[in-house]
C-alpha positions as CSV (number, residue, x, y, z in Angstrom):
1,X,-12.7,36.2,-82.2
2,X,-13.9,33.7,-84.9
3,X,-10.9,31.5,-84.0
4,X,-11.7,31.6,-80.4
5,X,-15.3,30.5,-81.0
6,X,-14.1,27.8,-83.3
7,X,-11.9,26.5,-80.5
8,X,-14.8,26.5,-78.1
9,X,-16.9,24.5,-80.5
10,X,-14.1,22.0,-81.0
11,X,-13.7,21.6,-77.3
12,X,-17.4,21.1,-76.7
13,X,-18.0,18.6,-79.4
14,X,-16.5,15.6,-77.4
15,X,-18.7,16.7,-74.4
16,X,-21.8,16.7,-76.6
17,X,-20.9,13.3,-78.0
18,X,-20.4,11.9,-74.5
19,X,-23.7,13.3,-73.4
20,X,-25.4,11.8,-76.4
21,X,-23.7,8.4,-75.8
22,X,-24.8,8.5,-72.2
23,X,-28.3,9.4,-73.1
24,X,-28.4,6.5,-75.6
25,X,-27.1,4.1,-73.0
26,X,-29.8,5.2,-70.5
27,X,-32.6,5.0,-73.0
28,X,-31.4,1.6,-74.1
29,X,-31.3,0.3,-70.5
30,X,-34.7,1.6,-69.7
31,X,-36.3,0.4,-72.9
32,X,-35.4,-3.3,-72.3
33,X,-37.8,-5.7,-70.6
34,X,-34.9,-7.3,-68.8
35,X,-33.5,-6.2,-65.5
36,X,-29.9,-5.0,-66.0
37,X,-27.3,-4.6,-63.3
38,X,-23.6,-3.5,-63.8
39,X,-21.1,-4.1,-60.9
40,X,-17.5,-2.9,-60.9
41,X,-14.6,-5.2,-60.0
42,X,-14.5,-3.7,-56.5
43,X,-18.1,-4.6,-55.8
44,X,-19.8,-1.3,-56.4
45,X,-23.0,-1.0,-58.4
46,X,-22.2,1.4,-61.3
47,X,-25.4,1.1,-63.3
48,X,-28.9,-0.4,-63.2
49,X,-32.3,0.1,-64.8
50,X,-35.6,0.5,-63.2
51,X,-36.8,-2.9,-64.4
52,X,-34.0,-4.5,-62.3
53,X,-35.4,-2.6,-59.2
54,X,-38.9,-3.7,-59.9
55,X,-38.1,-7.3,-60.6
56,X,-36.0,-7.8,-57.5
57,X,-38.1,-5.4,-55.4
58,X,-35.1,-3.5,-54.2
59,X,-35.8,-1.0,-51.5
60,X,-35.0,2.6,-52.4
61,X,-32.3,2.9,-49.7
62,X,-30.5,-0.2,-51.0
63,X,-30.6,1.1,-54.6
64,X,-29.3,4.5,-53.6
65,X,-26.4,3.0,-51.7
66,X,-25.2,1.2,-54.8
67,X,-23.7,-1.4,-52.4
68,X,-23.6,-4.8,-54.1
69,X,-23.4,-6.7,-50.8
70,X,-26.7,-5.1,-49.6
71,X,-28.4,-5.8,-52.9
72,X,-27.2,-9.5,-52.7
73,X,-28.4,-9.8,-49.1
74,X,-31.9,-8.6,-50.2
75,X,-31.9,-10.9,-53.3
76,X,-31.0,-14.1,-51.5
77,X,-33.9,-13.8,-49.1
78,X,-36.3,-14.3,-52.1
79,X,-34.7,-17.4,-53.6
80,X,-35.2,-21.1,-53.0
81,X,-31.5,-21.8,-53.3
82,X,-29.7,-18.8,-51.8
83,X,-26.4,-20.8,-51.3
84,X,-26.3,-21.9,-54.9
85,X,-27.0,-18.3,-56.0
86,X,-24.2,-16.8,-53.9
87,X,-21.7,-19.6,-54.9
88,X,-22.2,-18.9,-58.6
89,X,-21.8,-15.1,-58.0
90,X,-18.6,-15.6,-56.2
91,X,-17.3,-18.0,-58.9
92,X,-17.9,-15.3,-61.5
93,X,-16.3,-12.6,-59.5
94,X,-13.2,-14.9,-59.1
95,X,-13.1,-15.3,-62.9
96,X,-13.7,-11.8,-64.3
97,X,-13.8,-12.9,-68.0
98,X,-16.2,-15.8,-67.6
99,X,-19.7,-15.8,-69.1
100,X,-22.7,-17.6,-67.5
101,X,-26.3,-18.5,-67.9
102,X,-28.6,-20.2,-65.3
103,X,-32.2,-20.2,-64.0
104,X,-33.3,-18.8,-60.6
105,X,-36.3,-20.1,-58.7
106,X,-38.0,-17.8,-56.2
107,X,-39.9,-18.8,-53.1
108,X,-43.1,-17.1,-54.5
109,X,-43.0,-19.2,-57.7
110,X,-41.3,-16.7,-60.0
111,X,-38.6,-17.9,-62.4
112,X,-35.8,-15.7,-63.7
113,X,-33.2,-16.5,-66.4
114,X,-29.9,-15.0,-65.3
115,X,-27.0,-14.3,-67.7
116,X,-23.7,-12.5,-67.1
117,X,-20.9,-11.2,-69.2
118,X,-17.7,-9.2,-68.3
119,X,-17.5,-5.5,-69.0
120,X,-14.3,-4.9,-70.9
121,X,-12.5,-1.6,-71.4
122,X,-9.3,-1.4,-73.4
123,X,-9.0,-5.2,-73.2
124,X,-9.3,-5.3,-69.5
125,X,-12.3,-6.4,-67.3
126,X,-13.6,-3.5,-65.3
127,X,-16.8,-5.0,-64.1
128,X,-19.7,-7.4,-64.8
129,X,-23.0,-7.0,-66.5
130,X,-25.9,-9.1,-65.1
131,X,-29.1,-9.5,-67.1
132,X,-32.3,-11.0,-65.6
133,X,-35.4,-12.0,-67.5
134,X,-38.7,-13.0,-65.9
135,X,-39.8,-16.2,-67.6
136,X,-42.5,-17.2,-65.1
137,X,-45.4,-16.7,-67.5
138,X,-43.6,-18.4,-70.4
139,X,-42.8,-21.4,-68.3
140,X,-46.4,-21.5,-67.1
141,X,-47.7,-21.4,-70.6
142,X,-45.2,-24.2,-71.6
143,X,-46.5,-26.3,-68.7
144,X,-50.1,-25.7,-69.7
145,X,-49.3,-26.6,-73.3
146,X,-47.7,-29.9,-72.2
147,X,-50.5,-30.7,-69.9
148,X,-53.1,-29.9,-72.5
149,X,-51.4,-32.1,-75.1
150,X,-51.1,-34.9,-72.7
151,X,-54.7,-34.7,-71.6
152,X,-56.0,-34.2,-75.2
153,X,-54.0,-37.2,-76.5
154,X,-55.5,-39.4,-73.7
155,X,-59.0,-38.1,-74.2
156,X,-58.8,-38.6,-77.9
157,X,-57.2,-42.0,-77.7
158,X,-59.8,-43.5,-75.4
159,X,-62.9,-43.0,-77.6
160,X,-60.9,-43.5,-80.8
161,X,-59.7,-46.9,-79.6
162,X,-63.2,-47.9,-78.7
163,X,-64.6,-46.7,-82.0
164,X,-61.9,-48.7,-83.9
165,X,-62.5,-51.8,-81.8
166,X,-66.3,-51.7,-82.0
167,X,-66.3,-51.0,-85.8
168,X,-63.8,-53.8,-86.4
169,X,-66.0,-56.2,-84.4
170,X,-69.0,-55.2,-86.5
171,X,-67.1,-55.5,-89.7
172,X,-65.8,-59.0,-88.9
173,X,-68.5,-60.6,-86.9
174,X,-71.6,-58.4,-87.4
175,X,-73.4,-60.8,-89.7
176,X,-73.2,-63.6,-87.0
177,X,-74.1,-61.5,-84.0
178,X,-77.6,-61.2,-82.5
179,X,-79.6,-58.0,-83.1
180,X,-79.3,-57.0,-79.5
181,X,-75.5,-57.3,-79.6
182,X,-75.3,-55.3,-82.8
183,X,-77.6,-52.6,-81.4
184,X,-75.4,-52.5,-78.2
185,X,-72.2,-52.0,-80.3
186,X,-73.9,-49.3,-82.4
187,X,-74.9,-47.5,-79.2
188,X,-71.3,-47.6,-77.9
189,X,-70.0,-46.4,-81.2
190,X,-72.4,-43.4,-81.0
191,X,-71.5,-42.6,-77.4
192,X,-67.8,-42.6,-78.1
193,X,-68.3,-40.5,-81.3
194,X,-70.2,-38.0,-79.2
195,X,-67.3,-37.9,-76.7
196,X,-65.0,-37.0,-79.5
197,X,-67.4,-34.4,-80.8
198,X,-67.7,-32.8,-77.4
199,X,-63.9,-32.7,-76.9
200,X,-63.3,-31.0,-80.2
201,X,-66.2,-28.6,-79.5
202,X,-64.7,-27.7,-76.1
203,X,-61.3,-27.0,-77.7
204,X,-62.7,-24.9,-80.5
205,X,-64.9,-22.9,-78.1
206,X,-62.0,-22.3,-75.8
207,X,-60.0,-21.0,-78.7
208,X,-62.8,-18.7,-79.9
209,X,-63.5,-17.4,-76.4
210,X,-59.8,-16.7,-75.9
211,X,-59.9,-14.6,-79.0
212,X,-63.2,-12.9,-78.1
213,X,-64.9,-14.3,-81.1
214,X,-68.0,-15.6,-79.4
215,X,-71.3,-13.7,-78.9
216,X,-74.4,-15.2,-77.3
217,X,-77.3,-15.8,-79.7
218,X,-80.2,-15.3,-77.3
219,X,-83.7,-16.6,-77.9
220,X,-86.6,-17.3,-75.6
221,X,-86.1,-20.8,-74.3
222,X,-87.9,-23.1,-72.0
223,X,-85.0,-23.9,-69.8
224,X,-86.6,-26.7,-67.9
225,X,-87.3,-28.7,-71.1
226,X,-83.8,-27.9,-72.4
227,X,-82.0,-29.0,-69.3
228,X,-84.1,-32.1,-68.9
229,X,-83.3,-33.2,-72.5
230,X,-79.6,-32.6,-72.0
231,X,-79.6,-34.6,-68.7
232,X,-81.3,-37.6,-70.5
233,X,-78.7,-37.5,-73.3
234,X,-75.9,-37.2,-70.7
235,X,-77.2,-40.4,-69.0
236,X,-76.3,-42.4,-72.1
237,X,-72.8,-40.9,-72.2
238,X,-72.0,-41.1,-68.5
239,X,-74.0,-44.2,-67.6
240,X,-75.5,-42.4,-64.6
241,X,-79.1,-41.9,-63.6
242,X,-79.6,-38.2,-63.2
243,X,-82.4,-36.8,-61.2
244,X,-83.9,-33.6,-62.6
245,X,-86.1,-31.0,-60.9
246,X,-86.9,-27.9,-62.9
247,X,-89.1,-24.9,-62.5
248,X,-91.2,-23.7,-65.5
249,X,-89.0,-20.9,-66.5
250,X,-88.6,-19.3,-69.9
251,X,-85.6,-17.0,-70.4
252,X,-83.7,-15.4,-73.2
253,X,-80.5,-17.4,-73.5
254,X,-78.1,-19.0,-76.0
255,X,-79.5,-22.5,-75.9
256,X,-76.4,-24.1,-77.4
257,X,-74.2,-22.5,-74.8
258,X,-76.5,-23.6,-72.0
259,X,-76.4,-27.1,-73.4
260,X,-72.6,-27.0,-73.1
261,X,-72.8,-25.7,-69.6
262,X,-75.1,-28.5,-68.4
263,X,-73.1,-31.2,-70.3
264,X,-69.8,-30.1,-68.8
265,X,-71.2,-29.9,-65.3
266,X,-72.7,-33.4,-65.5
267,X,-69.6,-34.9,-67.0
268,X,-67.5,-33.2,-64.3
269,X,-69.7,-34.7,-61.6
270,X,-69.4,-38.2,-63.3
271,X,-65.6,-37.8,-63.6
272,X,-65.0,-37.0,-60.0
273,X,-67.4,-39.4,-58.3
274,X,-67.9,-43.2,-58.0
275,X,-70.3,-44.8,-60.6
276,X,-73.1,-45.2,-58.0
277,X,-72.9,-41.7,-56.7
278,X,-76.2,-39.7,-57.1
279,X,-76.3,-36.7,-59.4
280,X,-79.0,-34.1,-59.3
281,X,-79.8,-31.3,-61.8
282,X,-82.1,-28.4,-60.8
283,X,-83.3,-25.3,-62.6
284,X,-84.6,-22.4,-60.5
285,X,-86.2,-19.1,-61.5
286,X,-84.7,-15.9,-60.3
287,X,-86.0,-12.3,-60.5
288,X,-83.5,-11.3,-63.2
289,X,-82.6,-14.7,-64.7
290,X,-82.3,-18.3,-63.7
291,X,-80.1,-20.6,-61.7
292,X,-78.8,-24.0,-62.9
293,X,-77.6,-26.3,-60.1
294,X,-75.7,-29.6,-60.5
295,X,-75.2,-31.5,-57.2
296,X,-73.4,-34.7,-56.4
297,X,-72.8,-36.7,-53.3
298,X,-69.1,-37.2,-54.0
299,X,-66.0,-36.1,-52.0
300,X,-66.6,-32.4,-52.6
301,X,-64.2,-29.6,-53.6
302,X,-61.6,-28.4,-51.1
303,X,-62.0,-24.7,-50.1
304,X,-58.6,-23.8,-51.6
305,X,-59.8,-25.0,-55.0
306,X,-63.2,-23.5,-55.1
307,X,-62.0,-20.4,-57.0
308,X,-59.3,-21.7,-59.2
309,X,-61.2,-24.8,-60.3
310,X,-62.9,-22.6,-63.0
311,X,-59.5,-21.5,-64.4
312,X,-58.2,-23.3,-67.6
313,X,-56.4,-26.5,-67.1
314,X,-57.0,-26.8,-63.4
315,X,-57.7,-30.4,-62.3
316,X,-59.5,-31.4,-59.1
317,X,-57.9,-33.7,-56.5
318,X,-60.2,-36.6,-57.4
319,X,-59.2,-36.7,-61.1
320,X,-58.3,-40.3,-62.1
321,X,-55.5,-41.4,-64.5
322,X,-58.2,-43.3,-66.4
323,X,-60.2,-40.1,-67.0
324,X,-58.1,-37.1,-66.4
325,X,-60.1,-34.7,-68.6
326,X,-58.6,-31.8,-70.5
327,X,-59.1,-29.2,-67.8
328,X,-61.2,-26.7,-69.8
329,X,-64.7,-27.9,-69.1
330,X,-65.4,-25.8,-66.0
331,X,-63.5,-22.9,-67.5
332,X,-66.0,-23.0,-70.4
333,X,-68.9,-23.1,-67.9
334,X,-67.7,-20.0,-66.3
335,X,-67.0,-18.2,-69.6
336,X,-70.4,-19.1,-71.1
337,X,-72.0,-17.9,-67.9
338,X,-70.1,-14.6,-68.2
339,X,-71.4,-14.3,-71.8
340,X,-74.9,-14.3,-70.3
341,X,-74.0,-11.6,-67.8
342,X,-73.9,-14.2,-65.0
343,X,-71.3,-16.3,-63.2
344,X,-70.4,-19.8,-62.0
345,X,-69.3,-21.0,-58.6
346,X,-69.2,-24.1,-56.4
347,X,-70.2,-24.6,-52.8
348,X,-70.5,-27.5,-50.4
349,X,-73.7,-29.5,-50.8
350,X,-75.6,-30.0,-47.5
351,X,-75.1,-33.6,-46.5
352,X,-71.8,-33.9,-48.4
353,X,-70.6,-33.5,-52.0
354,X,-70.4,-30.5,-54.4
355,X,-73.0,-28.1,-55.6
356,X,-72.0,-26.4,-58.9
357,X,-74.2,-23.4,-59.6
358,X,-74.5,-21.2,-62.7
359,X,-76.5,-18.0,-62.7
360,X,-77.7,-16.8,-66.2
361,X,-79.0,-13.3,-66.5
362,X,-82.2,-12.9,-68.6
363,X,-81.9,-10.3,-71.3
364,X,-85.5,-9.3,-70.8
365,X,-86.6,-10.7,-67.4
366,X,-90.3,-11.4,-67.1
367,X,-90.3,-13.8,-64.1
368,X,-92.6,-12.9,-61.2
369,X,-91.0,-13.8,-57.9
370,X,-94.3,-14.9,-56.5
371,X,-94.7,-17.3,-59.5
372,X,-91.2,-18.5,-58.9
373,X,-91.8,-19.2,-55.2
374,X,-95.0,-21.1,-56.1
375,X,-93.2,-23.1,-58.7
376,X,-90.4,-24.0,-56.2
377,X,-93.0,-25.5,-53.9
378,X,-94.8,-27.4,-56.7
379,X,-92.0,-28.5,-59.1
380,X,-91.5,-32.2,-59.4
381,X,-88.8,-34.3,-60.9
382,X,-89.1,-34.6,-64.7
383,X,-88.6,-38.2,-65.4
């Protein structure tokens, strides 16, 4: 009896080992982030993981059929170059020991890396293993990085070149220049230094916001006075005359963040409009906060860009090569608004142009709507 049991155990050990090996294979296939497909030499699907089904959006009936031709037919409908895809598949099936790597582009914008190796058993090819990796997000981030580096290098170079040029002129000819000319160069030096300071500040703020390291430091602030002051400073930087109309509204906000909001909106208006285009800044009281409005009489924002224009690194259609921007100014506007429990949006301005609007929620609202309505009818432009 003991011998008989021993024989049973000996016979079952290979079965147990096979089950363990199969379990390990299944667990490995399902734990990878790549989509895996294994096809036999006669065109039958022998193995796949659920990630493959999800990535290729394979219908259940196609997956259950394990028919490679049906899977291929479903796949090619999604690709930009179906002929090239099928040609490469056929080439590999005709050369069962070949290895390959290529990139697939989908009609919906997705990008997959595809690699393939033969499945070898006892030195003979019995099938082919396909591996698919979704690199859409990685490629998007690479493109964003390249665009950011290009834009930042341009934005840095322009004021740096001006600063070097003006300072060299002062160093060489300052003693012989008139007081007015010297004062003009100093003003230009200051404006270009402020551009650099603003750019570096935007980049640092964007990084801190991305890592959730920014909290608003609220204090009661006369928003009309603050916005008027920012607009006057922005006139020197942009060379524009900015018309300001502000209600008398005191709210609890982070003044430094509001300053960045208004600066970026004014600079955005100046960047996307001709030099003589009017720009208006308004501040309006609301029951639970305040509304900041920056209008321009430029070409406006197309409807299909009104939402995505507040995303990082998005550029409007009127961006010029001479002043491309970095593409994070409006993103910062939206994020600073969100820090205040508000939001930012853009709409068409009556009569043409754009109307960028930012609502900031007051931490402790005290505005009386009747006072706000009265203020709306009596507010005048603050010159």
